Structure formats: structure tokens, C-alpha cells
N, C-alpha and C positions, 0 to 999 in steps of 0.2 A: 541495681546493676552495681552499685559503689558499696553495699554492704557485701556484695559477693566479694569483691576484689577486697576489700579489706581484713575477711575473713583465712582469703588463700595467700594475702602476705602473712598472716597469722599462721597458716597450716605451714607454708617454708620458712617461716623463722631460720636465723641465722644463727649460726653457732657460736657465739663472742669469743673475740679472742683472749688467748691464752687462759682455754677452759678444757678441762678434756671433753674431747667430743661424746665418747661413751659414757658418761656420766651426765652429761649435757644428753643426750641421746633418753638415756635411760627415766631421769628424772623432771624434765624439763618438755622435751618434747611430744613425747609419746601421752602423756596426760591432756597438753595443750589440742594436738590433733584431735583426741577423742573428744573434747571440749568442743570443738570446729564442728564437726558432727552433730553434735547435741544440740550448738546453735540452727546450724542448715537444718537440723529433723523439723527443730520446733519450729522456726520459719515458713518452713514448704507446709507442714500439716494447718497451722492454723491460720496462714495468709494468704497461702496461694489458690489462686481458682484458674479454672478452665479459662477465663480468659486474661493470666496473667502471660505479659509481657513474651513474645516469642524467643527475640534475641537474651533474655532472662535464663530461659529454659534451657537455652542451647550451649550459653556460655558454662552450667551449673553441667549438663551433660561433659563438656570436652575435662571440665575440672574431674570429676568422678571417673573419666578415663584415664588422666593424670594420675590422680591419687588410687588407683589398684593396686599399684607397687611396693604402698607406705604405711597402708593401713589394713585390717583384717576383710575379707572377701565381703563377709557375711554382713557389715558396717555400709559397707558401696549397696549392696541388696535392698537393706533396711533403707536408706536413704530415697532406689528407686523404684520402692514400692509405694513410699510415700507420695512419690510426684505422680505416680499413677494417680492416686488415688485420688491427690486433690486439682490437677490437670487433667486426667484423662487423655493423657500422652504416654507413650511407650517410648524409655528413653534405648538408645543403643550405645552401648562401649563396647568396644569392640577388642580391648584388652582383658575384660571380664570374662567375653564370650569364647576368646581363644584361650584363656584360662582351662576354662569347662570343656573345652572341644581336645585340650589335649590330654584332660581328666580320661577323656572317654575311649581314646585312640586304645584300637583292641591290641596284647603285645602277642608275637608270634612266638612259640615255646622255645626255648634256647636261645633264645637271641636277648638282644639289651633294649629295653624298651627305647627308642627315637624322640632323639629331642626336637619336641614340637616348638613349632614358629612362634617366637613371641613378638609383643609391641613393644618397643621401649617411650615408656610414656616421657616425654620433654620435663626435665626439670629444670630448676635453678640453679644455675650455680655455685649458691650458696648455699641449697638445702644440703642437709647430713641425709645419710642411709642409715635409718633406724629398722629395728627388728617388725612385724605384724604389731600392733595394737589390739586388744583386747577389743569383743562389740563394746557397740558404741552403746548407749542406754536410748530408748524409743519411746518417745513421748505417750505415755496413755491415754484415753478416753477421757481421763478426772484433769487431765494438765500435766501431771506429776510423771517426774523421769522415771519408767521401768527398767529396770536391768532385767530386760531381758530385747530378743529379735522376735516377737512374733509375729509381728506384726507381717516379714517376710516370711515366714513360714509359712503364715494362714493364708497368703496370698498366692503362696507356691514361688517356684526358680524363677528368677526376671532375667538369669544371664543369656538364654539363647533366643533372645530380642534381638537379633541383627545377625546375617548371613556376611563371612567374612569373603567372600569370595565374589560379591556385587556391591558397589556401591548403596548406598545406601540412606535417607536423613539421618541428624541426630534423632528426631524422636517424630511421631506420627501424632496429628491434634483428632482429637474426638475419638467418641467412646465407637461409632460406629468404623473408624478407620482403623482403631487399634489393633494390632495382633495380639494372637489370644496366649496367657501364659500358660508355661509348659507344665504345671502340674495345678490346675482349674480346682475351685475348692469342691469341698465331698460333698458339701452342700447342695443340694437342688433347689432351685427358685418352687413355691406353690403354685399350682395349677390355676391359672384364672376358673372361680366361680362363675361359670356363661350361661345362658340359656340350654334346653337341650337340643335345640334347631341344629346348632355348630357338630355335634355328637351325628345329627341326619345329614352332613354336608350338607346344611342349607348355608344360606351367605347370610354372614350377622353385619346388619344395617341400624343403622344411626333410629330409624324409623320405631326398631325392633327393643329400643333404650326406652325406659319410662321405672320409679322407683315402686316398687313393687313386682317388676318380673325380670328385675336385674338381682343379684345378691347384693342385700347390703353390704357383705362382709366386702364385696368386690367395689363396689361404690365407693368404700372407704379406701380403697388400698388406691385405686386410679388417683381420687381426689388427694390421695398421701402423693403419690408419685408426682403428681401435674406443681403441688403446690413448691414439693422439696426441690424442683427445680427451676421454680419463681426464687427461692428462696436462697439459693446456692450462685444465685448469678447477681443479688445485692451484696455489691461491694462496702470494705471498711470505708471508699471516698467517697463512696453515693452517701453514708449513714452519715457523714461530718457536713458532707456539703449541703446533705437539707436540714440538720441543723441548723448551720451557720449562717444557709439563705444564700450561699455564693453564686450555684449556677443554675437556681432555681427547681423543682423538682426533680430528682432523677428518675430517671425512664424507667428503671427496675424496681425500682420501690414501689411507685406508681402504679404500675403492671400488676405488683404482685395486693398493693390495697382494691382496686378493681376487680380482682379475682373475689376478694375477701366478701366485698359489697356485693357481689352478683349471684355468687353462693346464701349473703343470706337473705335474698330479693326472692330467689329462687323457690328457698325455704315456706316462706312464708304464704307465696305466690300461688304455690303447687296445693300446700295445703286451704285455700279459701277457695280453690277452683273447683273444688269437690262440693255437688249441691248436697248429698245423704251423707248423713249424719256417722251414719258407722263406714262410710268413706272416707271420711275426712278420720276420724280417730286412727280406722286403718294407716293412713299416710302419717298421723305425727308420733303411732308409735314406730314405722319405718326409721323416721328422721331422727329418734329418740335415739334407737339402734344403731344408726349412721353415726352420731354423735359419739358414743361409747365405744364404738370400733375404732373410730379415730383417735380415741384417746391411748387404748389400748397402743396402738402405732406411733404414741408419741406426737401425732398429731394434733399440739396443742393448738394453732391457728385453725384445723379445721374445726376441730370441735367449737371452740368458743364462735366460729361464723355460723355454726350448725343453728346455736344456745342463744345469737343473733337474732337470726329467722324467726325462732320458735319464741324469745322474749321480748318481739315485735308485738306491738300495739293490736294490729288486725291480727293476729294469732292470740295473743295473751289473754283477749276479749273472750275469746269463745270457749265460756265456761261446761256447755256440754259437751263438746269436745274433749276438753282436758278432764269433763268427772269420768266420762267412758274409756280414758286410758286405764289397761289393769295397771294391778298393783306393781306387777316386776318390771313393768315399761317407767311407773313411776315413782321407782328405787334406783333404777339406772340413771335418771335423769337429775335427782337428787342427790348422787355421784360425785358430776361432773362440774352441777351448778355452782357449786361453793368456788369452782376455778375460775370463776365468766365473771361474782361478784367480789370476790376477794383478791386483792389484786397481790395482796403479801402472803398468801396462801398459793398463788400458781409464781410467783418469784420462788420461792422455796423449793417449789416442786419442781419446776426448771435447774437449779443449781446442784439437784440430784438426778437427773436424770442424763442418763448414757446416754449418745449418739445410736443409731441417726432418730434425727429428731427437728420439726417443723417447728420452732417454736414462736409465741404472739410475737412479732415482731414490734408493735404499738409499745408495749409494754418496755423494751429498750431505748425505743425513741425519745418515751417519755422521760425516763431517766437522761438520757443525753440533753435533752433541752434542759431540765431541772440544773442539772451539770454546768452546762455551757452559757446558761444565762444568770444561775447564782453566783459562780465567783469570776475575778477575771483572770486571763491569761495571766498579764505583766504584774506584779502590785510595785510598790516603790520603788523609785532608782532603776527604772528597767529590770527589774528581775522578774527571773522565770516563776509563775507557779507550779512547779511540779506537783502538786500535791490534787491539784485540779488533773493536768494530764494523766497521770497515776490513774486516778480516778474514770477519766474516759476512756481508758488502754482497759483498765479491768472491764468494762460494760464490753467494750468489743470483742473483745477475746473472747468473755464469756457466752458471745453472740458467733463466734465462728469455731469456736468447741464444737458446735451443733452441727456445723459442716464437716465433720472427719471423717464420716463414714457416710455412704451414701443406703439407700434400700432396695433390698434382697427381694423384691417384689418384679414378676412378670408383667409388662405394659399391654394395654389392650388397647390401640390406638382410636379405635370404632370409636368406645366407652368414653376415651378423651375428649374424644374432636366432639361427642354430645354435649358434655359437660360445660365443657368450655363455652357449649353457645347458650346456655341458660344463666336467665336472669340478666340478660345485658339491655331487655326493653319493656323489665316489668318497670311500672309506673307506683310509687307505694300509697300515693292517693288512690288510685284505681281501684289496690287489694283493699285498703280500710274500704272503700265504701263495698266490694263484694263482701266484704266482712258483716259489713252491719245487715245485708241482702239475708244472707244465709244464718245469721243467728240478728236476728233485731234487737237493741238494747231489752234489758228485762230488771226490774227492781228486785234486789235479794231481800227476802222475808226470812224470818224466822219461825213466823206463826201465822195460822191460817186462818180467818173468821169474816165474817160481817163486818161490816166499813162500820167506823163511828161513828156517831153525830158530827156534822163541820163543826170547823171551829167557830166561823162567822157564819153567817146564814149567804148564802150568794143569788144574786137574782138574775138565776140562769135557769134555764131547763135542762139542760143536758142533766142527765143521769148515768150513774156509775152502776153499770151489771156487767160480773163476771163471766166468761166467755169460753169455754174449755180450748184450750189451744194444744192441736196438735204437735207430734213433734217436727214434722217436716212440711205445714202449712205457714204461709205467710200469717199474722196477728192479727184479729179484727181492729182497727183504730177505736179507739173508747177514750171519752171526752170525759176527764175527771172535773166534777163540779169546782167551783172558783176556791170555796171553802173549806178543801181538805189541804193539809199540808202533804207534803212528800213524805214524811214520815211516817204517818197517820195510813198509808195507803200503803208504803212497807210492812210495817209491820203486820198487815192482817193478808199480803198476799201471794200464797205459796207460788213461787216463781216458775216450780215443773208443772203448775199446771193452767196458772191463769199467764195473761201477760195482758200488760197495760202500756199505755202510751200516754204520757200527761202533754196535752194539748190545747191551752186556749180555747172555750166554748164560742 
């Protein structure tokens, strides 16, 4: 609120004494007011969220209503559109709506146009009347000022957002309560890819949801919508409090991390739940496709959480399952695997990605920890370390930049409810035990042949006889004589044909 009050004082700066008002308005006041709106646009676009203080939104709505007479109409529309995007609030600007309604009044032929009723905006007594300012630059997705008002034109006309003949609040909160824009975007949301049962007027329930029965593209879309909603709730204050340990773990950040871990556990548990080899291969390929589609949607967090499940010990050790995946799926997995293993590559990719986007929050949290712990806030003589603060602000602004635009996808509540229940009760130890049951440990061998003579004589009656190992049957427990080394057995056994389990005699 204090920043808004200071900007309002700057907007209504008085004309100094012994100064020509016209020259002052042209050379000083007009560009100053344009810069005020540039700062407001950057502030709203980068730092405002749906949880922004209601009193602050109301104060900005009153300021916009007062400033209609002093700046260009498109400038006010652009800032109102930014507020709508950032906070999901539809502002009511009576002066702007009255100006629009006056332009739409029909004029009888042969008569002069009636004078529309105008609402005089209260102005401070020291403010000087100036001509309308040109449109203010609107921040683009990259964070630089773009000399256009494409944001207002892409979102439609936001002037008819209130009715003058009935009192209305300054804004309405929430997506479901927002009034529709006058000119909605021409692009339609892509239709959800759901099972054929919906086309046959059947009821779509959670029992019908599973990987394989639902399109992998739609699963990636709904995961992206869920994670984008969680990510946009994480505020700058939560990130800083989490780094500085002021108020303990932040609830929104903790919820985002729990969702990340649940999806990873769900991936590895679902693959290991399949007894048959071909079913495991199909599940593995499905999750590789989901990870690739998440990357296409700029959902880097979703791609990394799926990859974390695929790279878990329980799934990574399934050699026959990975060997059965097609070359196409192996190539797709190789495309996004470097982003998981190479943090520098992920950081460069995120820096050049345009919103909407769901970044990997752990990368930014790590950067903030290093900046906070590795630098002092105050230097000698209690001087503020502005270099550290600027570095922190750079990371936080980069994180906020990804929240500037929402995903234009249609939500499927039933599918999201099913996805939210996955992975929460999975035990990693139980999944690892299950993985060892479906594919017991096998020796890696490059050659096959008879066992060489033992290195040393073994006082054991156990013999080592190769036994055929079918693909889907439990292996026969073999006792290898103590005289043989692990390397000797591994070099002489073909793991695709035989299976040996070393055990003492």
C-alpha cells in the first residue's frame, strides 16, 4: 500500500512555482505519468497473485477510476487486464465504463448527439490538467518493456465490467466469480481427450481412470493444470521464509513438494505392480510419453518428477523391462533426461522459456540458499549488501516471470481428483521388494560357456548346474561352489538364458 501511495503522489506531482504549466505538463508531467503506469504494470504482472491483499486491489481500482481523465484510455485498460491476469479479479472502473457507454449511444438523424453523463474523478488541488498521454509500454513475457498494448487487445475489451445503474463492488474475486470479458479470445480451449464412454453418455468416474485407459496427453494436461495452480500459489515471501527459516516450512511450498514426491512414487509403484513383462514395458512407455508431453507443455517440474520415478532404484534395475522398450520411446526419454541430470542445462532452458511454465522450484530454492548462506546482508559499518539483495531479487523475479500467463487448457475434475490420490500411501521399501520379486537379480555377462575350474578347492558338495530360466517364472536357486569368484561366474553365464543366485553352501 505504501508503494501505491508513493506512486500516486508522483502521478499527481504539482507544478513548481514560476514554471509555465503547459511546458511543465508536456516535458515533465506526461512522461512521469507514463513511467508510473510502467512501474504499476511491472509490479502487478510480476508480484501480484490471487492472494494479494483485497484493500490494495480496491485502492488500485479507485486510482484507475481517478486517472481515466488524465491518461490514455488504452493505458488504463492494459493495466486492468494485467490485474485480471495476476489476481483473477475483474475491476470495476465506472469512469471508463461511462466513457465507453457514451460512445455507443445511438444518435437520431438530424439532431445533435446528447451529452453523456460524466463522472468527475476527484483530483488533488495541486494537480495540473494535461493532455492524454500516449499508451504506456506493457511488460512482455521476457521482462522487458514492449511498446504495445497487445495484452489489452488479446484479452478483449475490459471496459464493460460494471453496470452504472446498480452499485457494484470494485472487483470480484476468483475465476468462477469473474464476469466474462466483452470480447473473449478467439482461440478455443483444446477439447479433453477422454474415453469413448463419455461420448456414449456414460458417467466418467475415478474407477475408470488408469494409465493406458486415459490418453497420455490428457494426463499430462491435467497434471500441468494441477501443478500450475500449486506453483502460482507459492509467494515470494514463502520462498524467502523457507530459505531464512523464519516461520518454518511454508504450507504452499510444502504442498508442492509433497505433490512432486507423490507423483514420483506413483510412477515407480505402478510400473512394479505389473507381473507380466509386456505389461511392464507398456507402462514404462506410457510414462515416458507422459514425461515428454509434460516437457512440451513447459512443465519442467512434471517432467522431472516423472523422470525421478523412472530413475528410482526399483525401476532402474528392471533391465529386461528397459530392454523391451521401443527405440522411439528410448529416444524420447533421452531428450528430457539431460534436463534432470544437468542443472546448468535446465537453468539455461528455463531462462529462455516463455510462460506459461511450471519450473522446477527446487532449482530456485537451491540458488536462494547459496545466495543467502554465502553472502552477508550487512557489511562493515552496518552497510547494506545491495549486491546480495539484487541477486536474490533476480532469482525471485525469474521465478515470478513464469506465473505471468495461465495455461489455456480445459480442466477435468474427475481426472484431477484421481491423480491427486496417487502415490500418497506408497512405501518405497515395499516397491523395492516387489521389484526384486518380478525381476530377481541377474549377473551381467558378456560371454556364455562352461564354468572354468575353481580358483581354490572347495570343501562343498554343492554343484553349479545351469538351469533354463523362462521369462516369467521364478528362478531356481542355485548354490555356487565357494571356490568360484563372482567374476568367473559372471563371465560365463548368459543372463538372458540362465539365472544364478549366489548363496553359501
